Structure formats: C-alpha cells, structure tokens
VMD Tcl script that builds the backbone (N, CA, C; Angstrom):
set m [mol new atoms 375]
animate dup $m
set s [atomselect $m all]
$s set {name element resname resid chain x y z} {
  {N N MET 1 A 1.355 19.913 10.949}
  {CA C MET 1 A 0.856 19.635 9.622}
  {C C MET 1 A 1.959 19.876 8.593}
  {N N ARG 2 A 2.658 20.976 8.759}
  {CA C ARG 2 A 3.719 21.304 7.816}
  {C C ARG 2 A 4.826 20.249 7.840}
  {N N LYS 3 A 5.125 19.727 9.037}
  {CA C LYS 3 A 6.152 18.691 9.166}
  {C C LYS 3 A 5.760 17.437 8.399}
  {N N ILE 4 A 4.484 17.078 8.445}
  {CA C ILE 4 A 4.019 15.893 7.726}
  {C C ILE 4 A 4.182 16.088 6.221}
  {N N VAL 5 A 3.816 17.260 5.728}
  {CA C VAL 5 A 3.947 17.531 4.287}
  {C C VAL 5 A 5.415 17.479 3.865}
  {N N ILE 6 A 6.284 18.064 4.664}
  {CA C ILE 6 A 7.713 18.049 4.339}
  {C C ILE 6 A 8.251 16.625 4.386}
  {N N LEU 7 A 7.881 15.874 5.418}
  {CA C LEU 7 A 8.322 14.488 5.527}
  {C C LEU 7 A 7.832 13.673 4.338}
  {N N LEU 8 A 6.576 13.844 3.987}
  {CA C LEU 8 A 6.022 13.087 2.863}
  {C C LEU 8 A 6.713 13.479 1.560}
  {N N ALA 9 A 6.973 14.742 1.365}
  {CA C ALA 9 A 7.669 15.172 0.154}
  {C C ALA 9 A 9.061 14.546 0.090}
  {N N LEU 10 A 9.759 14.519 1.211}
  {CA C LEU 10 A 11.080 13.892 1.240}
  {C C LEU 10 A 10.985 12.403 0.924}
  {N N VAL 11 A 9.977 11.771 1.481}
  {CA C VAL 11 A 9.787 10.336 1.246}
  {C C VAL 11 A 9.492 10.083 -0.230}
  {N N LEU 12 A 8.603 10.862 -0.796}
  {CA C LEU 12 A 8.180 10.606 -2.172}
  {C C LEU 12 A 9.222 10.996 -3.211}
  {N N PHE 13 A 10.029 11.983 -2.912}
  {CA C PHE 13 A 10.977 12.439 -3.908}
  {C C PHE 13 A 12.407 12.011 -3.620}
  {N N ALA 14 A 12.579 11.194 -2.612}
  {CA C ALA 14 A 13.900 10.669 -2.285}
  {C C ALA 14 A 14.279 9.593 -3.287}
  {N N GLU 15 A 15.494 9.179 -3.230}
  {CA C GLU 15 A 15.969 8.072 -4.034}
  {C C GLU 15 A 15.062 6.871 -3.805}
  {N N THR 16 A 14.790 6.102 -4.833}
  {CA C THR 16 A 13.828 5.010 -4.761}
  {C C THR 16 A 14.076 4.082 -3.584}
  {N N SER 17 A 15.310 3.748 -3.301}
  {CA C SER 17 A 15.577 2.814 -2.217}
  {C C SER 17 A 15.201 3.392 -0.849}
  {N N TYR 18 A 14.998 4.695 -0.788}
  {CA C TYR 18 A 14.623 5.320 0.473}
  {C C TYR 18 A 13.184 5.828 0.471}
  {N N ALA 19 A 12.445 5.567 -0.599}
  {CA C ALA 19 A 11.089 6.079 -0.742}
  {C C ALA 19 A 10.106 5.161 -0.025}
  {N N LEU 20 A 10.078 5.271 1.294}
  {CA C LEU 20 A 9.221 4.423 2.103}
  {C C LEU 20 A 8.204 5.269 2.860}
  {N N MET 21 A 7.026 4.683 3.086}
  {CA C MET 21 A 6.006 5.351 3.880}
  {C C MET 21 A 5.503 4.363 4.927}
  {N N PRO 22 A 5.627 4.709 6.189}
  {CA C PRO 22 A 5.078 3.826 7.218}
  {C C PRO 22 A 3.546 3.802 7.157}
  {N N VAL 23 A 2.972 2.712 7.588}
  {CA C VAL 23 A 1.515 2.558 7.593}
  {C C VAL 23 A 0.864 3.660 8.421}
  {N N ASN 24 A 1.452 3.983 9.578}
  {CA C ASN 24 A 0.823 4.993 10.436}
  {C C ASN 24 A 0.821 6.385 9.794}
  {N N LEU 25 A 1.817 6.706 8.981}
  {CA C LEU 25 A 1.803 7.983 8.253}
  {C C LEU 25 A 0.705 7.959 7.199}
  {N N TYR 26 A 0.587 6.849 6.501}
  {CA C TYR 26 A -0.502 6.701 5.525}
  {C C TYR 26 A -1.851 6.952 6.198}
  {N N GLN 27 A -2.056 6.359 7.380}
  {CA C GLN 27 A -3.329 6.512 8.074}
  {C C GLN 27 A -3.616 7.964 8.452}
  {N N LYS 28 A -2.590 8.709 8.785}
  {CA C LYS 28 A -2.776 10.129 9.105}
  {C C LYS 28 A -3.120 10.924 7.852}
  {N N LEU 29 A -2.438 10.616 6.767}
  {CA C LEU 29 A -2.609 11.404 5.550}
  {C C LEU 29 A -3.878 11.053 4.779}
  {N N ILE 30 A -4.314 9.809 4.840}
  {CA C ILE 30 A -5.464 9.394 4.037}
  {C C ILE 30 A -6.756 10.073 4.498}
  {N N VAL 31 A -6.802 10.485 5.756}
  {CA C VAL 31 A -7.991 11.182 6.259}
  {C C VAL 31 A -7.832 12.699 6.190}
  {N N SER 32 A -6.738 13.144 5.626}
  {CA C SER 32 A -6.441 14.566 5.536}
  {C C SER 32 A -7.457 15.286 4.647}
  {N N LYS 33 A -7.757 16.481 5.026}
  {CA C LYS 33 A -8.612 17.342 4.193}
  {C C LYS 33 A -7.747 18.198 3.265}
  {N N ASN 34 A -6.420 18.060 3.408}
  {CA C ASN 34 A -5.493 18.839 2.608}
  {C C ASN 34 A -5.331 18.191 1.234}
  {N N GLU 35 A -5.663 18.928 0.207}
  {CA C GLU 35 A -5.633 18.414 -1.162}
  {C C GLU 35 A -4.233 17.977 -1.589}
  {N N ASP 36 A -3.212 18.722 -1.205}
  {CA C ASP 36 A -1.838 18.374 -1.576}
  {C C ASP 36 A -1.400 17.068 -0.920}
  {N N GLU 37 A -1.753 16.884 0.349}
  {CA C GLU 37 A -1.406 15.643 1.039}
  {C C GLU 37 A -2.105 14.447 0.392}
  {N N MET 38 A -3.375 14.623 0.058}
  {CA C MET 38 A -4.115 13.532 -0.593}
  {C C MET 38 A -3.514 13.207 -1.961}
  {N N LYS 39 A -3.088 14.224 -2.683}
  {CA C LYS 39 A -2.485 13.999 -4.003}
  {C C LYS 39 A -1.175 13.221 -3.859}
  {N N LEU 40 A -0.377 13.562 -2.850}
  {CA C LEU 40 A 0.875 12.847 -2.613}
  {C C LEU 40 A 0.620 11.379 -2.261}
  {N N VAL 41 A -0.381 11.130 -1.408}
  {CA C VAL 41 A -0.714 9.751 -1.032}
  {C C VAL 41 A -1.187 8.975 -2.262}
  {N N ARG 42 A -2.058 9.573 -3.042}
  {CA C ARG 42 A -2.577 8.896 -4.241}
  {C C ARG 42 A -1.455 8.609 -5.236}
  {N N ASN 43 A -0.532 9.546 -5.400}
  {CA C ASN 43 A 0.608 9.318 -6.305}
  {C C ASN 43 A 1.497 8.184 -5.793}
  {N N TYR 44 A 1.739 8.183 -4.505}
  {CA C TYR 44 A 2.551 7.119 -3.898}
  {C C TYR 44 A 1.892 5.761 -4.138}
  {N N LEU 45 A 0.588 5.687 -3.830}
  {CA C LEU 45 A -0.137 4.425 -4.005}
  {C C LEU 45 A -0.230 4.026 -5.476}
  {N N GLY 46 A -0.332 4.994 -6.357}
  {CA C GLY 46 A -0.327 4.681 -7.786}
  {C C GLY 46 A 0.989 4.042 -8.200}
  {N N GLY 47 A 2.081 4.533 -7.653}
  {CA C GLY 47 A 3.396 3.939 -7.931}
  {C C GLY 47 A 3.510 2.534 -7.377}
  {N N VAL 48 A 3.001 2.320 -6.168}
  {CA C VAL 48 A 3.021 0.982 -5.566}
  {C C VAL 48 A 2.180 0.035 -6.414}
  {N N LYS 49 A 0.999 0.482 -6.802}
  {CA C LYS 49 A 0.103 -0.330 -7.632}
  {C C LYS 49 A 0.790 -0.722 -8.936}
  {N N ASP 50 A 1.399 0.246 -9.588}
  {CA C ASP 50 A 2.086 -0.028 -10.855}
  {C C ASP 50 A 3.254 -0.994 -10.662}
  {N N ALA 51 A 4.000 -0.827 -9.576}
  {CA C ALA 51 A 5.145 -1.709 -9.310}
  {C C ALA 51 A 4.686 -3.141 -9.047}
  {N N LEU 52 A 3.648 -3.306 -8.238}
  {CA C LEU 52 A 3.152 -4.652 -7.944}
  {C C LEU 52 A 2.541 -5.304 -9.187}
  {N N THR 53 A 1.842 -4.516 -9.976}
  {CA C THR 53 A 1.261 -5.038 -11.222}
  {C C THR 53 A 2.359 -5.472 -12.179}
  {N N SER 54 A 3.411 -4.675 -12.291}
  {CA C SER 54 A 4.542 -5.024 -13.162}
  {C C SER 54 A 5.272 -6.266 -12.665}
  {N N ALA 55 A 5.468 -6.341 -11.360}
  {CA C ALA 55 A 6.138 -7.518 -10.781}
  {C C ALA 55 A 5.314 -8.771 -11.066}
  {N N ASN 56 A 4.007 -8.680 -10.901}
  {CA C ASN 56 A 3.133 -9.818 -11.184}
  {C C ASN 56 A 3.235 -10.235 -12.647}
  {N N ALA 57 A 3.215 -9.247 -13.533}
  {CA C ALA 57 A 3.298 -9.545 -14.970}
  {C C ALA 57 A 4.623 -10.228 -15.312}
  {N N MET 58 A 5.714 -9.744 -14.733}
  {CA C MET 58 A 7.027 -10.353 -15.002}
  {C C MET 58 A 7.073 -11.793 -14.495}
  {N N LEU 59 A 6.512 -12.038 -13.335}
  {CA C LEU 59 A 6.481 -13.400 -12.799}
  {C C LEU 59 A 5.672 -14.312 -13.718}
  {N N GLU 60 A 4.537 -13.836 -14.185}
  {CA C GLU 60 A 3.705 -14.646 -15.076}
  {C C GLU 60 A 4.404 -14.927 -16.399}
  {N N VAL 61 A 5.065 -13.913 -16.957}
  {CA C VAL 61 A 5.800 -14.092 -18.208}
  {C C VAL 61 A 6.878 -15.162 -18.045}
  {N N ASN 62 A 7.493 -15.192 -16.880}
  {CA C ASN 62 A 8.543 -16.172 -16.601}
  {C C ASN 62 A 7.995 -17.480 -16.026}
  {N N LYS 63 A 6.669 -17.635 -16.134}
  {CA C LYS 63 A 5.984 -18.860 -15.700}
  {C C LYS 63 A 6.251 -19.198 -14.220}
  {N N LYS 64 A 6.221 -18.143 -13.406}
  {CA C LYS 64 A 6.397 -18.300 -11.961}
  {C C LYS 64 A 5.127 -17.849 -11.256}
  {N N GLN 65 A 4.997 -18.285 -10.020}
  {CA C GLN 65 A 3.825 -17.940 -9.219}
  {C C GLN 65 A 3.762 -16.427 -9.005}
  {N N PRO 66 A 2.646 -15.781 -9.388}
  {CA C PRO 66 A 2.514 -14.341 -9.129}
  {C C PRO 66 A 2.384 -14.058 -7.635}
  {N N LEU 67 A 2.561 -12.813 -7.268}
  {CA C LEU 67 A 2.432 -12.395 -5.872}
  {C C LEU 67 A 0.990 -12.508 -5.390}
  {N N TYR 68 A 0.061 -12.172 -6.260}
  {CA C TYR 68 A -1.365 -12.234 -5.963}
  {C C TYR 68 A -2.102 -12.451 -7.275}
  {N N CYS 69 A -3.362 -12.906 -7.190}
  {CA C CYS 69 A -4.081 -13.312 -8.400}
  {C C CYS 69 A -5.488 -12.716 -8.444}
  {N N PRO 70 A -5.600 -11.450 -8.836}
  {CA C PRO 70 A -6.940 -10.868 -8.963}
  {C C PRO 70 A -7.646 -11.454 -10.186}
  {N N PRO 71 A -8.959 -11.368 -10.235}
  {CA C PRO 71 A -9.660 -11.820 -11.434}
  {C C PRO 71 A -9.142 -11.079 -12.669}
  {N N ARG 72 A -9.046 -11.774 -13.774}
  {CA C ARG 72 A -8.480 -11.185 -15.007}
  {C C ARG 72 A -9.231 -9.948 -15.476}
  {N N ASN 73 A -10.539 -9.919 -15.235}
  {CA C ASN 73 A -11.341 -8.803 -15.726}
  {C C ASN 73 A -11.416 -7.624 -14.753}
  {N N LEU 74 A -10.710 -7.720 -13.648}
  {CA C LEU 74 A -10.710 -6.659 -12.641}
  {C C LEU 74 A -9.549 -5.710 -12.907}
  {N N GLY 75 A -9.861 -4.501 -13.243}
  {CA C GLY 75 A -8.829 -3.474 -13.427}
  {C C GLY 75 A -8.630 -2.744 -12.110}
  {N N LEU 76 A -7.592 -3.108 -11.377}
  {CA C LEU 76 A -7.345 -2.490 -10.074}
  {C C LEU 76 A -6.929 -1.032 -10.237}
  {N N THR 77 A -7.563 -0.176 -9.462}
  {CA C THR 77 A -7.270 1.249 -9.489}
  {C C THR 77 A -6.658 1.668 -8.150}
  {N N THR 78 A -6.187 2.878 -8.097}
  {CA C THR 78 A -5.669 3.423 -6.841}
  {C C THR 78 A -6.782 3.443 -5.791}
  {N N ASP 79 A -8.000 3.763 -6.208}
  {CA C ASP 79 A -9.126 3.754 -5.266}
  {C C ASP 79 A -9.364 2.354 -4.699}
  {N N ASN 80 A -9.215 1.311 -5.544}
  {CA C ASN 80 A -9.340 -0.067 -5.048}
  {C C ASN 80 A -8.283 -0.345 -3.991}
  {N N PHE 81 A -7.043 0.093 -4.259}
  {CA C PHE 81 A -5.953 -0.122 -3.299}
  {C C PHE 81 A -6.263 0.564 -1.973}
  {N N ILE 82 A -6.746 1.793 -2.032}
  {CA C ILE 82 A -7.090 2.534 -0.810}
  {C C ILE 82 A -8.154 1.772 -0.024}
  {N N GLN 83 A -9.174 1.296 -0.713}
  {CA C GLN 83 A -10.243 0.555 -0.043}
  {C C GLN 83 A -9.722 -0.735 0.576}
  {N N LEU 84 A -8.894 -1.474 -0.159}
  {CA C LEU 84 A -8.328 -2.727 0.359}
  {C C LEU 84 A -7.446 -2.473 1.581}
  {N N ILE 85 A -6.634 -1.437 1.519}
  {CA C ILE 85 A -5.753 -1.089 2.645}
  {C C ILE 85 A -6.596 -0.710 3.861}
  {N N ASN 86 A -7.539 0.209 3.657}
  {CA C ASN 86 A -8.353 0.691 4.777}
  {C C ASN 86 A -9.177 -0.427 5.401}
  {N N ASP 87 A -9.772 -1.288 4.569}
  {CA C ASP 87 A -10.555 -2.406 5.100}
  {C C ASP 87 A -9.670 -3.345 5.919}
  {N N GLY 88 A -8.483 -3.644 5.405}
  {CA C GLY 88 A -7.568 -4.536 6.118}
  {C C GLY 88 A -7.109 -3.951 7.436}
  {N N LEU 89 A -6.763 -2.679 7.435}
  {CA C LEU 89 A -6.313 -2.035 8.672}
  {C C LEU 89 A -7.444 -1.939 9.691}
  {N N SER 90 A -8.636 -1.690 9.223}
  {CA C SER 90 A -9.790 -1.647 10.116}
  {C C SER 90 A -10.010 -3.004 10.782}
  {N N GLU 91 A -9.875 -4.063 10.003}
  {CA C GLU 91 A -10.029 -5.421 10.549}
  {C C GLU 91 A -8.918 -5.723 11.563}
  {N N LEU 92 A -7.694 -5.314 11.258}
  {CA C LEU 92 A -6.582 -5.540 12.182}
  {C C LEU 92 A -6.808 -4.806 13.503}
  {N N ASP 93 A -7.340 -3.580 13.416}
  {CA C ASP 93 A -7.626 -2.811 14.637}
  {C C ASP 93 A -8.572 -3.578 15.560}
  {N N LYS 94 A -9.473 -4.352 14.970}
  {CA C LYS 94 A -10.471 -5.086 15.750}
  {C C LYS 94 A -9.936 -6.416 16.289}
  {N N THR 95 A -8.953 -7.007 15.607}
  {CA C THR 95 A -8.579 -8.382 15.926}
  {C C THR 95 A -7.189 -8.577 16.519}
  {N N MET 96 A -6.288 -7.616 16.375}
  {CA C MET 96 A -4.911 -7.814 16.830}
  {C C MET 96 A -4.653 -7.166 18.180}
  {N N ASN 97 A -3.667 -7.721 18.903}
  {CA C ASN 97 A -3.264 -7.078 20.151}
  {C C ASN 97 A -2.447 -5.826 19.823}
  {N N LYS 98 A -2.354 -4.936 20.772}
  {CA C LYS 98 A -1.734 -3.623 20.542}
  {C C LYS 98 A -0.271 -3.718 20.110}
  {N N GLU 99 A 0.468 -4.637 20.688}
  {CA C GLU 99 A 1.899 -4.751 20.366}
  {C C GLU 99 A 2.108 -5.205 18.924}
  {N N SER 100 A 1.357 -6.208 18.504}
  {CA C SER 100 A 1.463 -6.692 17.120}
  {C C SER 100 A 1.000 -5.618 16.144}
  {N N LEU 101 A -0.079 -4.941 16.497}
  {CA C LEU 101 A -0.618 -3.885 15.649}
  {C C LEU 101 A 0.376 -2.739 15.512}
  {N N LYS 102 A 1.058 -2.419 16.603}
  {CA C LYS 102 A 2.061 -1.355 16.572}
  {C C LYS 102 A 3.173 -1.704 15.581}
  {N N GLY 103 A 3.601 -2.950 15.570}
  {CA C GLY 103 A 4.634 -3.381 14.636}
  {C C GLY 103 A 4.210 -3.220 13.197}
  {N N ILE 104 A 2.974 -3.550 12.898}
  {CA C ILE 104 A 2.459 -3.399 11.524}
  {C C ILE 104 A 2.380 -1.922 11.153}
  {N N LYS 105 A 1.859 -1.113 12.054}
  {CA C LYS 105 A 1.660 0.302 11.743}
  {C C LYS 105 A 2.961 1.080 11.643}
  {N N GLU 106 A 4.007 0.593 12.275}
  {CA C GLU 106 A 5.314 1.234 12.133}
  {C C GLU 106 A 6.063 0.685 10.921}
  {N N GLY 107 A 5.530 -0.361 10.325}
  {CA C GLY 107 A 6.161 -0.991 9.171}
  {C C GLY 107 A 5.880 -0.238 7.886}
  {N N GLU 108 A 6.508 -0.689 6.837}
  {CA C GLU 108 A 6.423 -0.052 5.526}
  {C C GLU 108 A 5.098 -0.391 4.842}
  {N N LEU 109 A 4.444 0.619 4.309}
  {CA C LEU 109 A 3.146 0.472 3.664}
  {C C LEU 109 A 3.193 -0.474 2.463}
  {N N THR 110 A 4.237 -0.401 1.669}
  {CA C THR 110 A 4.339 -1.264 0.491}
  {C C THR 110 A 4.328 -2.738 0.890}
  {N N HIS 111 A 5.016 -3.077 1.957}
  {CA C HIS 111 A 5.022 -4.463 2.426}
  {C C HIS 111 A 3.618 -4.881 2.861}
  {N N TYR 112 A 2.937 -3.996 3.585}
  {CA C TYR 112 A 1.575 -4.303 4.015}
  {C C TYR 112 A 0.664 -4.501 2.806}
  {N N ILE 113 A 0.799 -3.653 1.795}
  {CA C ILE 113 A -0.052 -3.762 0.605}
  {C C ILE 113 A 0.178 -5.099 -0.090}
  {N N ALA 114 A 1.425 -5.516 -0.228}
  {CA C ALA 114 A 1.717 -6.800 -0.883}
  {C C ALA 114 A 1.068 -7.953 -0.112}
  {N N ILE 115 A 1.179 -7.925 1.199}
  {CA C ILE 115 A 0.564 -8.971 2.028}
  {C C ILE 115 A -0.956 -8.912 1.899}
  {N N ARG 116 A -1.491 -7.724 1.927}
  {CA C ARG 116 A -2.952 -7.550 1.818}
  {C C ARG 116 A -3.466 -8.064 0.474}
  {N N MET 117 A -2.738 -7.798 -0.591}
  {CA C MET 117 A -3.153 -8.276 -1.913}
  {C C MET 117 A -3.156 -9.803 -1.952}
  {N N GLN 118 A -2.189 -10.427 -1.297}
  {CA C GLN 118 A -2.152 -11.889 -1.237}
  {C C GLN 118 A -3.342 -12.431 -0.441}
  {N N GLN 119 A -3.751 -11.713 0.589}
  {CA C GLN 119 A -4.908 -12.130 1.390}
  {C C GLN 119 A -6.207 -12.033 0.586}
  {N N VAL 120 A -6.356 -10.926 -0.104}
  {CA C VAL 120 A -7.590 -10.663 -0.830}
  {C C VAL 120 A -7.670 -11.449 -2.135}
  {N N PHE 121 A -6.530 -11.602 -2.806}
  {CA C PHE 121 A -6.481 -12.287 -4.096}
  {C C PHE 121 A -5.464 -13.425 -4.067}
  {N N PRO 122 A -5.746 -14.470 -3.261}
  {CA C PRO 122 A -4.782 -15.583 -3.189}
  {C C PRO 122 A -4.708 -16.327 -4.526}
  {N N CYS 123 A -3.565 -16.902 -4.800}
  {CA C CYS 123 A -3.381 -17.690 -6.006}
  {C C CYS 123 A -3.671 -19.155 -5.674}
  {N N LYS 124 A -4.398 -19.783 -6.547}
  {CA C LYS 124 A -4.682 -21.218 -6.368}
  {C C LYS 124 A -3.539 -22.002 -6.972}
  {N N ASN 125 A -2.986 -22.892 -6.217}
  {CA C ASN 125 A -1.833 -23.677 -6.688}
  {C C ASN 125 A -2.260 -24.812 -7.579}
}
mol reanalyze $m
mol bondsrecalc $m
mol representation Tube
mol addrep $m
C-alpha cells in the first residue's frame, strides 16, 4: 500500500512530461478506502479534465474539430469522468480478449480518457 502511495505521489508531482498514470494503477486506487489515495486520484483526474476541456476550447476557437463534443449544457465534473472511465473499463472487461485488454490497462490513463470521451461524445461532422 505504501509503495502505491509513493508511486502515485511521484507520478503526480513529477515534471509534467512524466506525470503519467497507467489504467491499471487507476483501477487499484479508485476502489481504495484510503482518503489520501482517493484525493490524489481525484486531483489527477481533475487535471486531465481541465486539460481536455482547454484543448477542446482552443480547437473550437481556432475553428477546428474538437476532440469530443459533449452537450453544451453539460458541465462535466470529475465525478462524471470517473463514471465514464469505470463504465468503459467495465464494458471492455466483458468484451475484449485478455491480451488486448492487458495492453489498454498497461497504457496511459489520459489516452484512455481521451478515447473514451470521443466514444461517449462523438462530434458530428
């Protein structure tokens, strides 16, 4: 448990280019009963949410296709992101073969979130 907290702290407080969290670490921490671990996960996801929202806004300002297109009146929260991630991973557990699933779970959470947002909120061309 202590190793996970130390690893997560290093991940979250490292230089931005190295601030990565694998999907499988997220899955371990999101079910944690440890308040500090949950706070770190929520802070990480809040940063991802803010970054994706900012990227979308910049693309729209520059009249380019956004990454994903949620309804205008939907204010996405960190809790929404957690639900979208968990629902998507649960569906993958049911539908993917073990080798493909292993690749996703060893991959970076931010990449999975971006793909998941595109699935849930596709943009109409």
